[in-house]
N, C-alpha and C positions, 0 to 999 in steps of 0.2 A: 349707572347713570353718570354721564360726563357733562361738565359745563363747557359751553362753547366760548372760545376766546377769539379775539381778533376783530377786525372792522366789519366783516361780512358775517351776518347771523342767518341761519337757515331754519325754516319750518317745513314740515312735510316728511315724506318717506323717501329714502334712497336705499334700495335693496332691502336689507334686513335691519337697517338703522332708521329710527324715527327721530326727527328733529322737532323740538317743540319749545314753546315759551310759557312760563308761568310768572307769578309775582316776584320770583327770586332771580329771573333772568332767562337766558337761553340754554337749553340742555339737549343732550342726545342720549338715546338708549337703544338697545337692540330689541327687535320685535320678539315678544315672548308669548307664552300661553299656548293652550291646546288649539288645534285647528278646528274649524267649524265641522268638518267631516267626523273627527273623533268625538266631538261633543254630541253630535246627533246620532252616532251609531254605537259607541262603545258602552259596555255595561257599567263601567266605572263612573260614567257621567250621568247615570240615571237620575240622581237627585238634582243635578244641574238642569236637566231637561224638565223635571217637574217644576222647578223654580221658574224657568223660562216661560212655561205654559201659563202658570198662574200670574206671573208678572205681566205677560202680554194681555191677559184677560182684563186685569184691572187697569192697565195703561190705556187700553182702547176706550174705556169708559170715563177716564179722567177728563179728557177733552170735551166729551159730551156734557158731563156734569158742570164743568167750568163754563161752557156756553149757556147752559140752562140757568145758572146763577148770575150770569153776566149783567142782566138788567139791574140787579141789586148791587153787584160789585162796583158798577160805575158810580154809585152814590157813596162809596166808601173809599178807603185808600188801602186796598188789600196788598199785603206783602207776602211774596213767595206763595201765592195762591195755588199755583199748579202743583208744586212739590208737597204742600200741606194736604191738598185734596188727594194726591197720590198716596200719601201715607195713610190717610183714613180709609180709602178704598181697599188698600192692601190688608189692613186690619180687619175690615168687614169680610173680605174674601177668606182670610185665614180662620175666621170664626165659624165657617160652615161646619156644622156638626155631623152632617150626613155623608159627605164624600171624602175619599182619601186624598192625601197630598198629591198634587198634580192634577186633580179632577175637581177641586173645590170651585164653587161658583158664587157670584155676587147674589144670585137669586135666593140662595140658601143661607147667606150670611146674616149677621146681626146688625141691622141698619140702625139700631139704637145708638151705635157708635158714632153715627153721623150727627146725632142730636147735639145741639149747643156748639156746633162748629162755628167759629168766629171768622167773619169775612176779614175784618181788620184785627190782626193779632196784637196790635198796639193799643187798641181801644175796645175793651170787652163790653158787650151790650149791658150786662148786669151791673157793671161799674158806672156806666153812663146813665142808665135808667134803673134806679135802685129798687123799684117796686115791680113785682111780677105781674105780667098781664094775665087776664083771664082768656083762656083759649078754648074755643068750642068748635066742633066739627059736625056738619050735617051733610052726609053723603060726600059730594065733591067740593063743598064750600067750607072754608075755614074762617072763623071770626075771632078777632083779637080786640079786647077792650081794656081800657083803663078807667078807673073811677076817681074823679077829683085829683087828677095829676097835677102836682104842685111844682113850682120852680125851685122852691127852697125845700131841701130834704129829699125830694124824689128824683131830681135830675142833677147831673154834673154838667153845668152849662159853661161853655167857653165864654170868657169875659167879653169877647167882641160880638157874640151872637145877638141878633135882635129878634130872630125868628127860628122856628124849628119845624120839621115836617117828618111824619112817620110814613113808612111804606110797608106793604105786605106783598110778597111774591109767591105765586103758586105756579109750579112748573113740572113738566114731565120730560123724561129723557130715556134714550136707549131702548131698543136698537134703532139707529137712524140710517138713512141712505147717505151716500157719500156727500151729496150737496144739500142735505136737509139741515135745518136748525131746530133745536128743541123748542116746542111751543111753551109760552108762558103768559100769565096774566099778572099785571102789577097794579095794585091799588094804592093810592097815596092820600094822605089827609090833606086838608087845606093848609096853607102856610099859616102857622100859629104864632102870633106875636108873643114874645116871652112875658110881657107885662099882663097878658090876658089870662095867664094861669092863676088858679087851678081850673081844669076843664075835665069834662067827661069825653072820652074818645072811643070810637069803634071803627074798625076796618074789617072788610070782608073781601076775600079773594077766592075765586072758583078755579079749580084745576081745569086746564084746557081739555077739549075733546081729543080723542085719539087713544089707541090702545098701545101704550108704551110700557116698557118693563118697570120703570121706577118713577117716583115722584119726590118732590121736595117742597117744603114751605119755609119761607124765610121772613123775618121781621127786622126792620131797621129804622134808624133815626138819623136825620141829617140836620146840621146847623147852618144857618144862613145869616147874611147881612143884607137886609132889604132896604132899598132907597127908592121910593116911588114904585114904579113897575119893574125895576131891575133887581135881580138877585145875584149875590156873590157868595162863593164858597168861603168858609171860615178855615183858615190854616191849611189850605190845600186838602181839605177833608180828613185830616189826620185825627180829628175828634169824632167823626161820624162812625157809627157802629151798626153792625147787623149780624144776625146769627141764624142758623138753621133751627127752626122750631120743631120740625118733624121731617123725616125722610123714610122711604121704605119701598117695598115692592108693590106695584099697582096690581091689585088682586085679579082684575079682569085679564091681565096678561097671562095668567096661569090657567085660565078656564079653557 
């Protein structure tokens, strides 16, 4: 690796030399590594091909899962969501106990690894809402309820918040066509004045129709400043939180 000097700095490729910029300045290096042809054909790269196959399988699903969760993500301030989802999906794929390396699939993986995934890794739901919700499932409908939810003790309220709102997301995803979007249903509570707590609260969301491979259920809370009919975000949503309640393989997809 050589550092570029002088007035003119280059980026890009020139023959076998690659010019690039990073946080430390402009550099140049020779192009290295095995060729694509060698990786795809030679026996010594068999493990590399296995890793590529599995990485491609998980990577193709990350974008779909990200889109599926997007209605909830918009209500939080997710940080590095794509890379964190990619990490979880790779762990799920590698947990497949039935297939050998290079042939493992998300359909056979342990989707319990997706449970409790935090949309906003700076604001964990269980730290914001300190009591566990009651979660029930009836066929394709999930219900979440809180009993006598209190402002003092049960919630970590931002000092500027005048109201809060819970939401419940039910979505399916994968496999999808090139131009398709994952279907989802999002239910939200009414806008709750902070001073009205404690309250009993129940939300229900039904999974959308369609025979998709996977499903996910997510629960979140957002904090607001309300002035008349207008609503404003608190702290650019950095206090808002949401997490995956449950995710897994939709059984009808295997029938």
